[in-house]
N, C-alpha and C positions, 0 to 999 in steps of 0.2 A: 445115296440116301441114308444109308446107315451112318455114314460118317457125319452127314449133317444132324442126324438126331443125336449121335454121341456128343457133337459141339453144343448142342442146345442143352443137353443133359447136364452137361459139365458147368456150362453158364448158369443154368438154373440153381445147380446146387451151391455155386459161389455166391450167386446173388442171395439166396436163401441164407447162406452162411452169414454174409455181410449184414443182411437186415437183422438175422437173429443176434449177431454180435453186438449190433447197435442197440437192440432193444435189451440185451443184457446189461450193457453199460448203463442206459439209462434206468434200468431197474435198479442197479447199484445205487445210483445217486438218489433215486428217489427213496430208497431203504435209508440211506444215511441222512437225508432230510427228515424222515420220520423219527430216526434216533435222535436227532437234534431237538425236535419238539418235545420229545420224552425227556430230555436233558440228560440222554446218554452219550455225551459228548466224546468221551475218548472211543467209545465203539463207533460213532459216525466218523471220526477222524480216520480210523483205520480203513473203513470203506472208502472214504472221499480219496485217500492217497491211493488206494489199489485202482480205484477208478480212473485217477488221473494218469497213473503209470502205464493203463492199457491206452488211453486215449487223452492227451494232454488238451486243456482248453482252459480260456478265460473264467467261464462259469465255476468250473470245479476247482480252479486254482483259487478264486475268491472265497468260495464256500469252506476250502481247507483252512484258509487264512481266518476267516471268521470262528471257526470251530476251535482254532488254537487261541484265538481271544478269550474264548469262553472258558477253557481251562486253564488261563492264564500262563500259558508256556510261550514267553515272549521273544525267546530266541527262534522257536519255530514261526511264531506269527510273523516276525520279522522276514524270515526266509520265504515264507508264502506270500507276504504282501510284497516283496521285492518282485517275485514270479509274476503276480497279478498287474502290477504296474507295467511290466514288460509287453504286456498286449495291448494292442492299438485300440481295443474296446475299453480301456481303463479310463474310469471317470474322475473327476476332481475329489470325490469322496475316497475312492482308492489311495490317491496320492496323500489325503489326510491321514488315512490309516497307516500308510506306511511310514510317515513321519512320526505318528505316534508310536508306532512299534520300534521305531528306530530309537526314539527317546528312551523306551522302556527296556531295550536291549543293549544300551551303551554304543550304539552306532550313530549317534545324532550328527556329530561332525562330519563323519563320512558321507552321510545322506543328503545332509545340507551342501556339501561341496557337489556331489553328484547331481542334485537336482538343478543347482545354481548353473553348473556347467552346461545343463540342457536347456536352459533358458527359463527355468520355473521359478518365479518369485516365491522364495521361501518364507519371507517376512509375511506376505500376504496369507500363506498357508497357516501359518503360526497364529497370525491374528484370527483367522477363521477357526482355528482348533481350540474351542473354549477350555480344553483340558489342559493346554499347554502352559507351563510356568518354567521360570528359570531354575534349572536343576543344579546351578552354581552357588546357590543360597544353602549355606550349610549351618546347622546347630551344633554348637561343639559340645558334644556328649559321645560316650564310647559304649557301642553296642559290642556285648559278649555272648556267643552261643551258649545257652543253658544246657550243657551237654549232658548233664545227669537227668535232664528231663526228655530229652529229644531221643527219636528214632529214625528209622529211614523212610518212615511214612510221613503223616501230617500230625504235628503237635501245635496247638494252640489254646487260647483263652484260659487263663488261669486265674483263680480265686483262693483264698485261705478261710478256713474256719476258726472258731474260738479258740481251739485247741493247737493251733499251728500247723494242721494238715492242709497240705496244698492240693488242689483238685484242678486237672487240667484235661484236656481233650485229645485224644490220639486214635489212629486208625493203623496202629502198629500190628504187625501179623503177616500172614501170607496174603499174597495177589492171586489174581485169577484172570482168564483170559476169556474173552466170550466170542465164540464162533458165530459167523453170519449163517443162519440158517437157509434153507432154500428159498426161492422167490415163491411169495406165496401173498395172496391180497390180505390177509390179516396180518400185517405187518407191524401193528400198534400194540405194544405190550407195556401198559402203564403200571404193571405190578413190580415190585421190588424182588430182585433176585434172592434167593435162597442163599447165594454163595457169597454175596458182597455187595458193595456199592457200584451200581451201572455207570454212576457219574465219574468216579474215579478209578475203578478196576481194582479196588482194595477193600480189606475188611470194612465194615460199617463202624463209623465213629463209636468211641465209648468214652466214659468219664474215668479217670484213673486217680489214684490218690498217692501222695509221696508224704510220708509220716515225718515227724521230726528227726527220725534216724536216717533219713534219705530212703527208705524202702518204698518201693511203687509197686501198688496192686491195683488191679480193676476193681471199679465200683459197678455192681450189677443192677441195673434198673428192675425195680419190682413192677413196672408197668407191663401187663402182658401184652406180647407180641412186638416188644420194642426191636427197631432196627438202628437207626442212628439214635445215640443218646450223647447230646453235647451242651455246649453253652453254660456251665455252672456259674452262678451268682449267690453268694451267701449273705444272708440277712442275719447278723450278729445276734442282735437283740431277740430276735424270734428264734433263733436256732434253726432256721429254715433254709434249703437249698433250692434255688429256683434252677431250671435246666429246661432244654429243649428235647423233644423226641420226634421222631416219626415211627408210625406203627404199622403193623400188618394188618392192612385192611384190603379186603378182595373186592367187596361189592358193598354197595349202599341201595337199600330197598330194590334188589335184584339187578340193580344197574352195575354192569362190570367195566363200563368205560369211564373210569374215574382216575383222578391223578391224587395222589395221597402228598398231603404237606405237612410240613412241621408243626408242632403244637409246644405250649409251654405248660409245664406241671412244676408242683413243688412238693417236696418231702421234708419231714423232719430229719435231722441228722443227729445220731448218737455221738457220745464221747470218744467211740472207736472209730467214728467217721464212717459208718454205714448209714442207709437210707430207711426210714420207717415211714409206711404208709405214701399215699401220694393223692394230689388233688390238682385237677385241671383248673386254669383260669377260666372264666366264664365267656371269653370272647375268642376261644378256639373256633376253627372251622376246618378240620383236617381236609375236607374235600374243596372248599371253596377258595381258601387263601392261607398263605403261610403265616405263622407267628413265632418268632425265634428271636435269639439273642438277647435273653433278659437280663437286665441289670436293676437292682433294687436299691434304692436311695432311702434308707430307713429314717433320715432326718426330717425329710418331706413326705413320706410315706407314698412315695410313688414307684411304681413298676415301669422301667422304661423298657422297650423292645422293639424290633424291626418285624415290618409286615408289608406285604403287597395287597392288603384287604382294598376293597372298591372305596373311590372317593380320595385316594392319595394323589401324590404330585408327580409320581414317575414309577420307576420299578418298586424297590423296597424303600419305605418311607421310617423314619422313626417316630414312634408313638409313646405316651405315657397314659397309666390308669393308676388313679389314686385308690388307696385302700384304706380300711380302719383295722382296729385291733382283732376283729374278728375276720380278717381277710375277705371282706366284702369289697369287690373291685366296681370302681366306677367305668361307664363307658369310656373307651380309649379316646384319647384326643392327639390328632396330628400335630407334631412340634412344629410343623409348617416352616416358612422361610425365616431366617435365611440358613437352616441347617438343611431341609430336604429340597431335593433338586429332582429334574426329570432322570437321573440316574439312580444308583442304589447307595443307600445309607444304612450301615448296619453297625452293629457292635457298640451300643452306647455305653458309656462310663462317666460318672461324675466323681470328682474329688475336690471338697472344700467349695471354691468359687470358679472351678473349671469344669467345663463340659467337654467330653472327648467322643468322637466316633469316627467311623471309616467311610470313605465314599469314593464311588466312580463319577460322580456328576460334578464335583467342584474341581476348580483348575489344579492339575496334579502333576506330581514327579513321575509316578508310574502307574501301573494298573489301578489299584486301589490304594489310596493314602490315608493316614490318620490326620485329624484335624482338631484342634483346640479352640474353644469359645468361651466367652464369659457368661455365667448365669447368676441371674439375681432375681429373687421372687419368682422362681420359676421360669423367667424368661431368657432365651438366650441370644446373644449377640456376638458381634465381632469375630466371625469365623476366620481362623487362620490355618493355613497348611503348616504343620510342624517341622517342614523343610527336611533337607538331608543332613545327618544319616538316618534320622528316625524314618523317613521315608525313603525309599529307594526306587529304582526303575523298574522292580517287580510289584509284588502285592503286599501292603503293610496293614496289618489289622488287629483289633483285639487288645488295645493299648489298657493296662491295668496298673495301678498303683496300690501296693498293700500297705497296711498300717505301719510297718518298720520302714517305710521309705523304700523297698525294693519296687523297682518298675519293671514291667515285662510287657513285651510286644512279640506279635507272630508274624513271620515273613515268609516268603519263598525266594528270597534274594539268593545269589550265586553264592556258594561257598557253605552252604548248610549241610546238615547231615541228612537231611529227607526231603519231602516235597514242601512242607511247612514246618518251620522250627521256631520255637520259642527262645526270645532274646532277652537278656537284661539290659537295661539302660542305665548308665552311670553317667553322671554330670562330670565330665572330664574339667570343666572349667567352673571357678566360683564366680558367683555374681558380684560386680561392683555397683554400689548405688550411693550417689551424692546429691545432697541438697545444697544448691549455690544460692545463697540468700543475700537480701540486701540490708540495709541498717534498719528497715523496719520488720525484718523477719520473714519477708516474702520472698517466695522462689523466684529467681531472676529468669524469665523466659525469653529476653531478648538476647542479642548476639554476645558471645564472649568465646574466647578460643581456649579449648582444653586440649592439652597434650600429656596423653598417658603412655608412658614408657615402661617396658618389661626390662629391668635391668639384669635380670638373670639370663634370659634369652636374648636379650641384647637387640630388641626391636620395639617399635611403636605398636600400641594396642587401639584398635578402633573403638571409638565412643559413640554414643548417640543420646537422644533425648526421648524418655518415655512420654506417655501421655500428660503427666502431671509437670513436664519440664524438668525433671530431675535427669541428672548425668548417669548415664548406665554404661556398662561394659563387661566382658567376659575375661575372667583373670586365669592365667595358667596356674596349675597348682605347684606348690612347692617354688615360689618365685617371689621377688621383691620388685616393688614398683615405685616409680615417682611420677607425681602428678604436677602439672603446672596449668594454672588457669590465669588468663590474661584479659584484660578489658580495657580500652582507651580510657584515660582518666581515672583508673582504679589501680591500687596496689595489686602486683600480681600475687598469687597464692603457689606456693610450693610446698608439697607435702611428700617427704621421703620415707614415711613410715608406714605405707601400704605394703602388706605382704600377704601370702597364702602359706607361707612356711609353718607347719604345725596348726594351721587354722582349720578347725573342724566343723564350722557352721557353712551355711550356703551361700551367706551374702556378707560381704564387706561394706559396712555402712560408714558414710562421712557426712558432716556438714561443714560449709565454708562459708564465711561472710565475705562477700566483696566490699571493701571499704573505698570510698572516693578519695582521691589524693587531694589534700587541702592545700591546693596550690596557693603560694605566697602568702603563707600564714605567718602574720607577725608574731615573734616569741619574745623580742627584747627591743626597747626602745632606749635611746639616749640623745643626747644634743651635746654639741660641742659649739663653743662660741668663738667670734674673731673681733679683733680690734679693727677700728674705724679705717677703712679702705685698705685693709689688709686680707691676705689669704693663707698666710703662713700659720701652721698649727702651734697654737699655744700651749705653754707648758700645763695649764690647767686642763687642757683638753687630751692631754696624751694618757691620762690615768684611764679615761673612757675607752680610747682607741686600743690601748694595749689590752684591756679586758675583752673587746670585741674580737681582737685578733686571736686571743687564747680560745675563745667560744667557738671560732670558726673553724681553728685547727682541729678542735675536738670533734666537731660536727660537720662531717662533709655535707650534709643535706642543707645547710644553712648559708645563704647568700646575703650580701649587705645592699639594701638601698638607701643611697644617699641623696637627701633632697636639700639643697642649699638655697639659701636666701640672703638678702641684705637690707640695711635700713633704707629710708627713703631719701637719704641726703647725697643725691646725685642724679644724673639723667637715667632714664629708663635703660637706654643702651648700654651705658656704662656698666650699670648694675648687674644686667644679664651676664656680662661678661665676667664681671667680679664673682658672681654667684657660681658661674660655671668653673672658674679657677678654684674655688673655695672647694668644690666637689672633687675635683682633679686632685687637690692636695691631699684629701683623705685618701683616694687610691694609692698615691705615692708613699703616703705614710706607711700603710699597710703592707706594701711591698717588701719592706725590711722583715716581715715576718713570713716571706713567702707566700702570702696571700695572693693569688692570680687576680690581676685585672678583671678576668671573665667573671669573676664572682662578686664583682661590685657594679651595681646598676646605679647610674648616675641621672639625677635630674636637677635642673636649674630655674629658678623662679624670679631672679632679680628681687625687685621691691613689691611684686604683685600679691604677695600672701603675708601681710604685716600681722602680727599676733595682737596688735593693740592699735590705737587710734593716731600713732605717730605718723602721720601722712606727710605729704608735701606741705611745707609751711605751718606744720602744727607744731606750737612749742612743747617738747616733751624733755623730760629727765633724760640723763646719759644712761641711766639703768634702763629705762624703758626702750631707749635706742638699742641698747644692748641686747634685748631680748629678739629683735628682729635680725641681727647679725649672727647668723646660725648656719649649722648643718644639721638636719634631722637624720639620725642613724636609725634605721629598722632593719633588724635581722629577721629574714624572711625565711621560713622553712619550704623547702621543695618550690623554689623560685620560678622555674621554667614551665610554663603551662603547656609547652609541646613535648616535654620530656616523660617517659614511663619510668618512674622512679620505683627502685625496689623498697620495702619497708626497712629502714636503718635498723642496724643490729641493737642499738641502743634503745628502739622503741619498740622491741618484738612483743611485748606484752600489752602495748597500748591499743585502746579502741578508737581507731580512727574515724567512727561515725560521729565521735565527740570531739572535734579539734582543740576545743578549750582545754581538754584534758592534757593534751600535749603542752599547751601554752602553760598550765599550772605546774605541769612537771618540771619543765625547764625554769620556769620563775623559782619553784623551790630551790633549784641548784644556784641560779643566778642571784637570788634573793636580794632584788634591787628595787622594790616597790618602796617609796620613800615614806618616811615620817615626818610630819609637819611641826615644827616646834614653835612656842609662841614665848612673848615677854610676859613678864609677871602681872596679872589682871589685865592682859591684853588679848584682843582677838583679831589684830591687824597681821597680813601676810608679810613677812621678811622677804627682801629681793631675792635672796637666795633660794628661798621656798618657791618662789615664782617659777624659776627655771626648773625645778622638780615637778611643779604641776603642769608645766608646758609638756614634759615627757609623758606625764600620764594622760594628757589630753590626745597627745598623738596616738598613744596606745588604745584609747577606747574609741577613738574615730576610725582606727583601722581593725579592729576587731569588734564588730557590730553585736556580737553575740555575748559579749562580757558584761558583768555588771559590777560597779565600783560600790564597795561597801565602806562608809566613813564612820568612823569612830571618834567622838569629841571626849577629852579627858582634861582635869585641871590638877594642881597640885592640891595638898591636903590644908592649905592656909584658908581659912574663910568658912562660911557657915555651907551645909549640905545644899540648901536652897540656892544660894547665890552660885555655888559651883556648878550646880546642874545647869542654871542657865547660861553660865559663861561657857561650859562644854558644849552647849547648844549653839552658841554663837561660833565658836571656833569650828565645828562642823559645818555650819553655814556659810562661812566665808570661803572654804575649800569648795564647796559646792556651787556657790555663785561664781568663783572663778571659772571654773570648769563649764559652766553653764554658758558663760560669756565667749568660751572657747570652743563652742559648738557642741558641746556633750548634751544630750537630751536629758532633761531631769528625771525621765522615767527610769533611766539607766544608773541612778544614784540612789543608795539607800542609806539613811543617816541613822545613827543612834547616839546617844550621849550618856554619859556614866558619871558625870561630875568628878568627885574625888573617890569613887567606890573602887576604881582598879588602878592603883597607883603602881609604878615601875619599883618605886622604894617607899615602903611603909614607914613614913616620917613620924608617925604615932609611936612608933616601937623604936625608931632610930634617931639619932642626932644627925639631920641631913645638911649637907653642904649646899651652896647655890646650884651647883651642878647636879646635884641629886635631885633637888627640887625641879630644875629645868627638865630632867627626863619624864617627869610627871606631866608637865605642860605641853600637851602634845595632841594632834590629830592623827590617828592611824588609818591607813589606807589599805585596802585589799581588794583583788580582783578575783572574779571567779564566777560560778554559776548558781551555787547554793546560798541559802539565806543564812543569816546569823542565828547562831544557837544560844546566843546569850538572852536573859529575861531582863526586861527593863521597859521604861517608858519610850515609844518610837514614834518619831515625828511622822506624819502622813507625807508620803512622796508627791510633789506638784507633777502634773502630767499635763 
């Protein structure tokens, strides 16, 4: 009996011990849960880990992982989520959190492989994980640790006053540990510790000042009972510093069950950088909700801030309040979508037309990322993640730009000096911006190929189009670049002058004009004639062909079109063959000048394109038949419509948007527009000049944008009135001939000058017949512009 009682006693003792241990374990977890609600996260983590070490289970592992998420320790978060998903109780949300923690702790590739091997659809998880973005997208900037400002604690949010003093936040100093008290019912303690910040286990945050000599000193808040003192934002015109504080409040209306929240105050700043006086903003509610992270935009007289006040979209939202010169503040306005989300949006900042903030609710790289948006008229749009390395797999916040262009960012990324460090951001790369325009000066938005090469680094540079259709890229510093732009049917553009060597600006800007290639542009016309039933090149034709050969050798972008014809005296079949032979004869003649047959394009028409009425059976003079026995020679620039031509070196300075300019340039060199001469007191065309006008007619028909300007003149023998009329008839006869050859009248402009513009002034000289002959003329000119002469003008027939 005694033995039985002993066994029962031992069993009871063991049972009570087990039950007591289980209850103690549950008490620890409950206590840690209480600390989580009080935002004493670090203390809660210590208790969770102790409880898990005593009795490992899914629930405690998950709570520990969630607590590490709260303090943004992503390496530990990753370890505990990895632990959590190892339990059979793990849910889909746990795998999502595991994947997110892996991304933030640089284990993403490893976890993707692990989950894929287990048959988990990682792509589906990433689609479900709204915060997941591509971490391989990098912005080309350099981040440097601001070592002169940082400590082994947290250092963040920087501003600068009018005297060059920099203000930032830090909890530098001693740390403390909080011991778990005995199990007690009153486990909720919402008061701030006298020792330090329960959230971090470090000293309370305070604002520090760095003067222009680099000396750092603490700014003492003059608000009674200040614990946390942070988030400085300086209003230069008002000389006022806005900031956040949490105060020592023990009870409100005898109620000790309170949670103290941060508030926004502002104070005047002395030239020495100390604070004078303090005033709260009217929408503070230290017991009801948080008001923190002030940023003042003096140009719009707006105070932006973060708050979890009722009516928001999620955790912390960004609000603004407008103020007047007497610092009267309006009712806060929630900035709304697309800035605010169900997550936390904090640390607003504005510079020019860009609005910056931090968020845990937008797609992100790490825990908290920095975002940039456009702001216009107080409205924010086009929110974009600023990408890596501005954002990291850790937390990044408090983006600030100073007036001198310095950029600061706070981050708890690996490799820092403390918990949160201040970093400077420097653009490693210069920006390249080019407008590619058409002949109308409009930016070309349809397809063209742009190849930008870094000649110093020996590699290609990626280009893209911005919202305006402009070409943009990021350029390495101290490098030379070359750019080539191509588009079918247009001359390519090559720019070898792009460089960032010694370039002190931010953006290398260029403007390029893409000009269409004027395919098959006629620039010179001549005609060679043949004897009856012959295709041998005559002596009188050789001079024209020799000249064409010289021009083709000089300009490689010119080819020759040969269009050959016959008169009507033979059968159609015979004349087709004869005209073909005449075209071939031109090719063979040019071969002696090493002009390749590939550069000569042949056409033959037999008797189908007579220049006059000398058709079959029509009696005609031999001179008129001669006009039909011909090969029209047309020098064409850029003759192959399938070829992508480079701009010829000889025409580098030409505007190809006006191909007539090219024609005029070559005409000035060729100088072959004829002058028509007349017999004394006559206005009839000589036979030789009909051949000249045939060339002009071909030229005008092939160049539809050219005008012909016709000037009639006489010699000085006769009255002014008679000579005025005679010069008019001489201009008319030229126009009439060309009209009959198919040139529209509206493309010809006549002027006549009688004897007022002689080549030889026979009133001052004793002129020979030859000198008089030079005065009896009609001068021709082709071009786009009108005459500059003054005088009576005949109305053009249309």
